[in-house]
C-alpha positions in Angstrom: -25.1 -5.9 45.5 -21.6 -7.6 46.2 -18.6 -6.4 44.5 -18.1 -9.9 43.0 -21.8 -9.9 41.6 -21.1 -6.3 40.3 -18.1 -7.3 38.1 -19.9 -10.5 37.1 -22.8 -8.4 36.0 -20.6 -6.0 34.0 -18.6 -8.9 32.5 -21.6 -10.2 31.1 -23.2 -7.0 29.9 -19.9 -6.4 28.3 -20.0 -9.7 26.3 -23.5 -9.0 25.2 -22.2 -5.5 24.1 -19.3 -7.0 22.3 -21.6 -9.3 20.5 -23.8 -6.5 19.7 -21.0 -4.6 18.1 -19.9 -7.4 16.1 -23.3 -8.0 14.9 -23.9 -4.3 14.1 -20.7 -3.6 12.2 -21.1 -7.1 10.3 -24.5 -6.1 9.0 -23.0 -3.2 7.3 -20.1 -5.4 5.8 -22.7 -8.0 4.6 -24.2 -5.4 2.3 -21.1 -5.7 0.1 -20.6 -8.2 -2.7 -19.9 -11.9 -2.0 -16.3 -13.1 -2.3 -15.2 -16.0 -4.8 -17.0 -19.4 -3.6 -14.9 -21.2 -1.2 -12.3 -18.4 -0.9 -13.0 -18.0 3.0 -14.1 -19.9 5.9 -14.3 -20.0 9.5 -10.9 -21.7 9.8 -9.4 -18.3 8.7 -10.1 -17.2 12.3 -7.1 -19.5 13.3 -4.8 -17.5 11.4 -5.4 -14.5 13.4 -2.8 -14.9 16.3 0.2 -15.3 13.7 -1.0 -12.4 11.4 -1.7 -10.0 14.5 1.6 -10.9 16.2 3.9 -11.3 13.2 2.6 -9.6 10.1 0.7 -6.6 11.6 3.3 -6.0 14.1 6.1 -6.1 11.6 4.7 -2.8 10.4 3.8 -1.3 13.9 7.2 -1.9 15.0 8.6 0.6 12.5 7.6 3.2 15.1 8.9 1.7 18.4 7.2 4.1 20.7 3.8 3.4 19.3 4.6 -0.2 19.0 5.6 -0.6 22.7 2.7 1.4 23.9 0.4 -0.8 21.4 1.7 -4.1 22.9 1.1 -2.9 26.4 -2.3 -1.4 25.9 -3.7 -4.0 23.7 -1.9 -6.9 25.3 -2.8 -6.0 28.7 -6.6 -5.3 27.8 -6.8 -8.7 26.1 -5.1 -10.7 28.9 -7.0 -8.8 31.5 -10.4 -9.3 29.8 -9.6 -13.0 29.3 -8.7 -13.6 32.8 -11.6 -11.7 34.2 -13.8 -13.9 32.0 -12.1 -17.0 33.2 -12.2 -15.9 37.0 -15.6 -14.2 37.1 -17.5 -15.5 34.2 -16.9 -19.1 35.3 -17.0 -18.3 39.0 -13.6 -19.5 39.9 -12.9 -16.4 42.1 -9.2 -17.4 42.5 -7.2 -14.9 44.5 -4.1 -15.8 42.3 -5.9 -15.0 39.0 -6.7 -11.8 40.6 -3.1 -10.9 41.2 -2.5 -11.7 37.5 -5.6 -9.7 36.4 -4.0 -6.8 38.5 -0.7 -6.9 36.8 -2.4 -7.2 33.1 -4.6 -4.2 34.1 -1.4 -2.2 35.4 0.3 -2.9 32.0 -2.7 -1.6 30.2 -2.9 1.5 32.2 0.8 2.1 31.7 0.2 1.8 27.9 -2.8 4.2 28.1 -0.8 6.8 29.8 1.9 6.6 27.1 -0.9 6.7 24.4 -2.3 9.9 26.1 1.1 11.3 26.2 1.5 10.7 22.4 -1.5 13.1 21.7 -1.5 15.5 24.6 2.1 15.5 26.2 4.5 15.5 23.5 6.1 18.7 22.1 4.9 18.0 18.8 2.0 15.9 18.1 1.9 14.3 14.6 -0.6 16.4 12.6 -1.4 13.1 10.7 -3.4 11.8 13.8 -7.1 12.2 13.9 -8.5 14.0 16.9 -11.9 14.3 18.4 -12.9 10.9 19.8 -9.4 9.5 19.4 -8.1 12.0 21.9 -10.5 10.7 24.6 -9.8 7.1 23.9 -6.7 6.7 26.0 -8.8 8.2 29.0 -11.4 5.6 28.5 -9.1 2.7 28.2 -7.1 4.1 31.2 -10.4 4.3 33.0 -11.2 0.7 32.3 -7.6 -0.5 33.3 -7.5 1.7 36.6 -11.0 0.5 37.7 -10.2 -3.1 37.1 -7.0 -2.8 39.1 -8.6 -1.1 42.0 -11.2 -3.8 41.9 -8.9 -6.7 42.2 -6.5 -4.8 44.7 -8.8 -3.3 47.3 -10.1 -5.6 50.1 -13.8 -6.7 49.7 -14.5 -4.6 53.1 -13.5 -1.5 51.3 -15.6 -2.1 48.1 -18.8 -0.5 49.3 -20.7 2.8 48.8 -19.2 5.6 46.8 -15.9 3.8 46.2 -17.7 0.8 44.7 -19.7 3.1 42.5 -16.6 4.8 41.4 -15.0 1.6 40.5 -18.0 0.2 38.7 -18.3 3.5 36.6 -14.5 3.4 35.7 -14.9 -0.1 34.4 -18.1 0.7 32.8 -16.8 3.6 30.9 -14.1 1.9 29.3 -16.2 -1.0 28.5 -19.0 0.9 26.8 -16.2 2.4 24.5 -15.1 -1.2 23.7 -18.5 -2.6 23.0 -21.6 -0.3 22.4 -19.2 2.5 21.7 -17.6 0.5 18.7 -21.0 -0.5 17.5 -21.8 3.2 16.9 -18.6 3.5 14.9 -16.3 4.8 17.7 -12.4 4.4 17.7 -12.5 0.9 19.2 -14.5 -0.5 16.2 -10.9 -0.8 14.6 -10.1 -3.4 17.1 -13.1 -5.8 16.3 -12.8 -5.0 12.5 -9.1 -5.2 12.6 -8.9 -8.8 14.0 -11.5 -10.1 11.7 -9.7 -8.0 8.7 -6.6 -10.1 9.4 -8.6 -13.4 9.1 -10.8 -12.4 5.9 -8.2 -10.0 4.4 -8.9 -9.5 0.5 -5.5 -10.3 -0.3 -4.8 -13.7 1.5 -1.6 -14.0 -0.5 0.2 -11.4 1.5 0.3 -13.7 4.5 2.2 -16.7 2.9 5.5 -17.1 1.1 5.3 -16.5 -2.7 4.6 -19.6 -4.9 5.7 -20.2 -8.5 2.3 -21.1 -9.4 0.5 -18.1 -7.8 -1.8 -16.4 -10.3 -2.2 -13.4 -8.3 0.9 -12.4 -6.4 0.6 -10.1 -3.4 1.0 -6.8 -5.3 -0.9 -7.5 -8.5 -4.4 -6.3 -9.1 -7.2 -8.8 -9.0 -8.4 -9.8 -12.3 -12.1 -8.9 -12.7 -14.4 -11.0 -14.6 -15.7 -8.8 -17.5 -18.1 -11.4 -18.8 -19.9 -11.5 -15.4 -20.0 -7.6 -15.6 -17.6 -6.9 -13.0 -17.0 -3.3 -14.1 -15.5 -1.6 -10.9 -17.2 0.0 -8.1 -19.6 2.9 -8.3 -21.4 2.4 -5.0 -20.3 1.3 -1.5 -22.2 -2.0 -1.9 -20.4 -3.0 -4.9 -17.1 -3.4 -2.9 -16.8 -6.9 -1.8 -17.8 -7.6 1.9 -14.3 -8.0 3.0 -13.3 -4.8 1.5 -16.0 -2.9 3.6 -14.5 -4.9 6.6 -11.1 -3.8 5.8 -12.2 -0.1 5.6 -13.7 -0.3 9.3 -10.3 -1.6 10.3 -8.7 1.9 10.0 -7.2 3.2 13.1 -6.9 6.8 11.6 -3.1 7.0 12.5 -2.7 9.0 9.3 0.7 7.0 8.3 -1.0 6.7 4.7 -1.5 10.3 4.6 2.2 11.1 5.7 3.7 8.9 3.0 1.2 10.0 0.0 2.8 11.9 -2.7 -0.5 13.3 -3.9 -1.4 14.5 -0.5 2.2 16.0 0.2 1.9 18.1 -3.2 -1.7 19.5 -2.4 -3.6 17.3 -4.8 -7.1 16.4 -3.7 -6.3 13.1 -2.3 -5.9 12.1 1.4 -5.8 8.3 1.6 -7.0 8.2 5.3 -9.9 10.6 4.5 -10.7 8.4 1.4 -11.0 5.3 3.5 -13.3 7.3 6.1 -15.4 8.3 3.2 -15.9 4.7 2.3 -17.0 3.9 5.9 -19.3 6.7 5.6 -20.7 5.6 2.3 -21.1 2.1 3.9 -22.9 3.1 6.9 -24.7 6.1 5.4 -24.5 9.8 6.6 -22.2 12.6 6.0 -18.4 13.2 6.7 -19.1 16.0 9.1 -18.0 14.1 12.1 -14.4 13.2 10.2 -11.7 14.7 12.8 -8.5 14.2 10.9 -6.8 16.5 8.2 -9.1 17.2 5.4 -8.5 16.4 1.6 -6.6 19.2 0.3 -8.8 21.7 -1.3 -12.0 19.9 -0.3 -13.8 21.2 3.0 -15.2 18.7 5.5 -18.9 18.5 6.0 -20.1 19.1 2.5 -20.3 15.4 1.3 -22.6 12.5 2.1 -23.4 9.0 1.0 -25.4 6.0 1.4 -24.6 2.1 0.7 -26.6 2.1 -2.6 -25.7 5.8 -3.6 -22.9 6.7 -6.1 -19.6 7.4 -4.6 -18.5 10.1 -7.3 -19.2 12.9 -6.8 -21.8 12.8 -4.0 -19.3 11.4 -1.4 -15.9 11.5 -3.2 -14.6 14.0 -5.8 -13.5 12.5 -9.0 -10.2 14.3 -8.9 -9.4 12.2 -5.7 -9.3 8.9 -7.2 -7.3 10.3 -10.3 -4.7 11.9 -8.3 -3.2 8.6 -6.9 0.1 7.4 -8.5 -0.8 3.8 -7.4 2.8 3.9 -5.7 1.5 1.8 -2.9 3.2 4.0 -0.1 0.0 4.1 1.7 -0.3 0.3 1.6 3.2 -0.1 2.7 2.9 2.2 5.7 -0.7 1.0 6.9 -0.2 -0.9 10.1 -3.7 -2.3 9.6 -2.7 -3.7 6.1 -5.6 -2.0 4.4 -5.2 -2.0 0.4 -6.1 1.5 -0.5 -4.9 1.2 -4.1 -7.1 -1.7 -4.9 -10.2 0.4 -3.6 -9.0 3.3 -5.9 -8.6 1.2 -9.1 -12.0 -0.4 -8.3 -13.5 3.1 -8.5 -11.5 4.1 -11.6 -12.8 1.0 -13.4 -16.5 2.1 -12.9 -15.6 5.5 -14.1 -13.7 4.3 -17.2 -15.9 1.2 -18.2 -19.5 2.3 -16.9 -19.4 6.1 -17.1 -16.7 6.6 -19.8 -15.1 9.3 -17.9 -11.1 9.6 -17.8 -9.7 13.1 -17.3 -6.7 14.8 -19.2 -5.1 12.9 -21.9 -6.3 9.4 -20.7 -9.0 8.9 -23.4 -6.5 9.7 -26.2 -4.0 7.2 -24.7 -6.4 4.5 -24.1 -7.7 4.9 -27.8 -4.1 4.7 -29.1 -3.5 1.6 -27.1 -6.5 -0.2 -28.6 -5.8 0.9 -32.1 -2.0 0.9 -32.5 -0.5 -1.2 -29.4 1.4 2.1 -28.4 0.3 4.5 -25.8 1.2 7.5 -28.1 0.0 5.9 -31.3 3.5 5.5 -32.8 4.2 2.9 -35.5 5.4 -0.1 -33.2 7.7 -1.1 -36.3 10.0 1.8 -35.2 10.4 1.0 -31.5 14.0 -0.3 -32.0 15.2 2.2 -34.5 17.7 3.5 -31.8 19.5 0.1 -31.9 20.3 -0.1 -35.7 24.0 0.5 -35.2 24.4 -1.8 -32.2 24.2 -5.3 -33.7 21.1 -6.1 -31.7 19.5 -9.4 -32.6 15.8 -9.5 -33.2 14.2 -12.8 -32.0 13.4 -15.4 -34.3 10.8 -18.3 -33.8 12.7 -21.5 -33.2 15.9 -19.9 -32.3 16.5 -19.9 -28.5 18.1 -16.9 -26.5 19.0 -16.6 -23.0 17.6 -13.1 -22.7 14.8 -11.5 -24.3 14.9 -7.6 -23.9 11.6 -6.0 -23.7 12.0 -2.1 -24.0 8.5 -1.0 -23.3 6.7 2.5 -24.6 9.5 4.3 -23.6 11.7 3.0 -26.2 10.1 5.8 -28.6 11.5 8.4 -26.2 14.9 9.9 -27.1 16.0 10.1 -23.4 15.2 6.7 -22.6 16.9 5.4 -25.7 20.1 6.7 -24.2 19.5 4.3 -21.1 18.7 1.4 -23.7 21.8 2.0 -25.6 23.9 2.0 -22.4 22.2 -1.3 -21.4 22.8 -2.9 -24.8 26.5 -1.9 -24.7 26.7 -3.6 -21.3 25.1 -6.8 -22.8 27.6 -6.6 -25.8 30.5 -6.2 -23.9 29.6 -9.0 -21.5 28.8 -11.4 -24.4 25.1 -11.9 -23.4 23.0 -14.0 -25.7 20.0 -11.8 -26.0 17.6 -10.5 -28.5 14.8 -8.1 -28.8 11.0 -8.5 -30.1 11.5 -6.0 -32.7 8.3 -4.7 -34.6 5.9 -7.3 -32.9 6.4 -5.9 -29.5 3.1 -4.2 -28.2 2.4 -2.5 -24.9 1.9 -4.4 -21.8 -1.2 -2.5 -20.8 0.1 -1.3 -17.6 -1.3 2.2 -18.0 -4.6 1.0 -19.1 -5.2 -0.9 -16.0 -4.1 1.8 -13.8 -6.6 4.0 -15.5 -9.3 1.4 -15.0 -9.5 0.3 -18.6 -9.6 -3.4 -17.6 -10.9 -4.5 -21.0 -8.1 -2.7 -22.9 -5.4 -4.3 -20.4 -6.8 -7.9 -21.0 -6.7 -7.4 -24.9 -3.2 -6.1 -24.9 -2.0 -8.7 -22.3 -3.5 -11.5 -24.4 -2.0 -10.2 -27.5 1.4 -9.9 -26.2 1.3 -13.4 -24.3 0.5 -14.8 -27.8 3.3 -13.2 -29.4 5.8 -14.2 -26.7 4.6 -17.8 -27.0 6.2 -18.0 -30.4 9.6 -17.5 -29.1 12.0 -19.5 -27.1 14.0 -17.7 -24.3 15.5 -18.3 -20.8 14.3 -14.9 -19.2 12.8 -11.6 -19.9 14.8 -8.5 -18.9 13.6 -4.9 -19.0 14.7 -1.5 -17.8 11.2 -0.4 -17.2 9.7 -1.7 -13.8 6.0 -1.2 -15.1 6.7 -3.5 -17.7 8.4 -5.9 -15.5 5.5 -5.7 -12.9 3.0 -6.7 -15.6 4.9 -9.4 -17.1 6.2 -11.0 -13.9 3.0 -10.6 -11.8 0.0 -9.4 -13.6 0.0 -11.7 -16.6 -0.1 -14.6 -14.6 -3.9 -14.4 -14.1 -4.1 -14.8 -17.8 -1.7 -17.8 -18.1 1.5 -15.9 -18.8 4.1 -17.1 -16.3 7.5 -15.7 -17.2 11.0 -15.3 -15.4 11.4 -11.4 -15.6 14.3 -9.6 -14.1 15.1 -6.0 -13.9 18.2 -4.7 -15.8 20.0 -3.5 -12.7 19.6 -7.0 -11.2 20.9 -8.8 -14.1 23.9 -6.1 -14.6 24.8 -6.9 -11.0 24.9 -10.6 -11.6 27.1 -10.2 -14.6 29.5 -8.0 -12.6 29.6 -10.3 -9.7 30.3 -13.4 -12.1 33.5 -11.5 -13.4 32.4 -11.2 -17.0 32.8 -7.5 -16.6 34.8 -5.3 -14.3 33.5 -1.7 -14.5 35.2 0.9 -12.6 33.7 4.3 -12.3 36.0 7.3 -13.2 37.3 9.5 -10.4 35.3 12.4 -11.8 32.0 10.3 -11.2 33.0 8.5 -8.2 34.0 11.5 -6.2 30.5 12.9 -6.9 27.7 12.8 -4.4 25.3 10.4 -5.9 21.9 9.3 -4.3 19.7 6.4 -5.6 16.0 7.0 -6.3 13.9 3.9 -5.9 11.1 3.3 -8.6 7.9 2.4 -6.7 7.1 -0.4 -9.0 10.7 -1.9 -8.5 11.0 -1.3 -4.6 7.5 -1.6 -3.2 5.6 -3.6 -5.8 8.6 -6.2 -6.4 10.8 -6.0 -3.3 13.9 -5.0 -5.3 16.0 -2.2 -3.3 19.4 -3.7 -3.1 20.7 -5.0 -6.5 20.9 -1.4 -7.8 22.8 -0.3 -4.7 25.1 -3.2 -4.7 25.9 -2.6 -8.4 26.7 1.1 -7.8 28.9 0.2 -5.0 30.7 -2.6 -6.9 31.7 -0.1 -9.6 33.0 2.4 -7.0 30.2 4.7 -6.2 29.0 5.4 -2.7 25.3 6.1 -2.5 24.3 8.8 -0.2 20.7 8.0 0.9 17.8 10.4 1.0 15.4 10.5 3.9 13.0 8.5 2.4 14.5 5.6 0.4 14.1 1.8 -0.1 10.7 0.4 0.5 9.8 3.6 1.8 11.1 5.8 -0.9 9.0 8.8 -2.3 7.3 8.4 -5.7 8.3 10.5 -8.6 4.7 11.1 -9.7 4.9 9.2 -12.8 3.0 6.1 -12.3 -0.9 5.1 -12.2 -1.4 7.3 -15.3 -1.1 10.3 -13.1 1.0 12.4 -15.9 -2.1 11.7 -18.2 -4.8 12.7 -15.8 -2.7 15.7 -14.6 -4.7 16.8 -11.5 -3.6 20.1 -10.3 -2.0 20.6 -6.9 0.0 23.1 -5.1 3.4 21.8 -6.3 4.4 18.9 -8.6 5.6 15.4 -6.9 9.0 15.4 -8.8 9.6 18.7 -7.3 9.2 17.3 -4.0 11.5 14.2 -4.6 14.4 16.4 -6.3 14.0 18.6 -3.0 14.8 15.4 -1.0 17.8 15.1 -3.5 19.0 18.6 -2.8 18.6 18.1 0.9 21.5 15.6 1.0 23.5 17.8 -1.5 23.1 15.2 -4.3 24.9 16.0 -7.7 23.6 13.0 -9.5 20.3 11.0 -8.9 20.8 7.5 -10.2 17.4 6.0 -11.5 16.2 2.5 -12.8 12.9 3.6 -14.5 12.1 5.6 -17.7 9.2 7.1 -16.0 11.3 8.2 -13.2 14.0 9.7 -15.5 11.3 11.7 -17.3 9.7 13.1 -14.3 13.0 14.0 -12.4 14.4 15.6 -15.5 11.3 17.5 -16.0 11.9 19.6 -12.9 12.6 23.3 -13.6 15.6 25.1 -12.3 19.0 23.8 -10.8 18.9 20.3 -10.1 21.2 17.2 -9.8 21.9 15.5 -12.9 19.5 12.4 -13.6 21.3 9.1 -14.9 20.1 5.5 -15.2 22.2 3.1 -13.3 22.9 1.4 -16.8 24.3 4.6 -17.9 26.8 4.9 -15.1 27.8 1.1 -15.5 28.4 1.8 -19.3 30.4 4.9 -18.6 32.5 2.9 -16.1 33.3 0.3 -18.9 34.7 3.1 -20.9 
């Protein structure tokens, strides 16, 4: 058989293998529930190039080494295979196209070498990387690239006998890994699933500019239809089909694992292992083949699942889903744009709404919210008792105010009251036209939703939306990012569209306008001050600069911790984690205070009552924790 005929046969066998791989994996995805009617169509495939080269590589580019190797390996492979199909599949046999194929194969080979070096030649191979088949993948890709390069560069007269067989085997080995190997669940399935995942992503809103009429912004949880008995996910088949597709896209790079605060603290959650467990449940079998870091405290090989089998506790331990703080660090770091938090909350909903199982103090809190409108069962009429001496106006129907201040549940806490008093003093000094809701303010339902109690969230949200409809105001301001996120993003699906601003952002505008000119005293300005980014302000709402700009304006130089901004480390206070209280080897806030100590910070500036409570709860010597509003109020004195 001639070399040209051999490569042509290999090409069409590979095409058949690719079609088989897609069909095989798609059969698993189709076991999931349907998406909303008309939400997805084949035209979504046209969006893949932009989402691949822009959205996906925007995340990959954070690691320049792997970004360059990925461009070389994947780019070289795609170009080489496309040209082989053109030149040999269509029987063109152009020597000029062979030259371009050689260059593309050479680029792919160089990329594969550097991928191999990342896993084998580097002095410190990242512990987050999965091993096993992933370690041999660079050799298989390099084999394909080398075989293809030899085929097009060697003269036809030399391509016979043993040499021809070697070249064919090199190409076939790599082609098998990329086709039939992917069908069997090998590493290259991430390439097939990943491209389709970009087209049919469960959150299409991630890929377009935010619109004022968006009912579900990119970081808001999807609104299940309770009347249609959408009570979360108890079995793999109860995920939507494009969620199952997204799990198959995981490249097992472990960036989610490295970013996860629960994993760092030794709690039984590893987001990478969780996604792989969901793949195992989708396909059926056990987790014995998993080759990455295990979930802390949970041995590999002891759990199994099937598409129609309950996830908890046969495949995933209940403590795993309750360890999550919903901080979105995993989602922020994932180069494949997988939505881990959505999957976790889906499983929590099933545990809460169907099984009635919530650990720790969760059940008491949910009962309080339903019965009193307060997470701790407080008399909501006493929410603003701290403000009786500050001439704070209570909103009145028919009387417009520029700013409506909503304090949230933290207003019952004496520590948070210091922040609120500082904020009100700033407002009073600047002459801001503001008011509070007073005794009619009820909980936003954020904690209920994160704990999976969608029914209570919707009940509380509708109640507060009804309350707000009776008042006239320009914007809502709050010092609690969780309140801000609910009102700004999650109430939209229920018809609540509001202009909501974080207090640090509004104070920054006030100072910039010249209404106030605070200047930090030398005793404060000379201290080493760092700023801790609240997850629900940074990753959920993209606000990282206003607090820093404000601190700089009043004369405070911020010393950054290693993890800051959109990549800041969680305090451990979100997602109902303080209520479920899953044990680990250390507490998440202890880790965050250790970050502050590492830069010799004397003060940690914060912008969230949950962060304040968690960081101040650290035992032993630690930096002082002050809200940005407290620093500004002190600078006015």
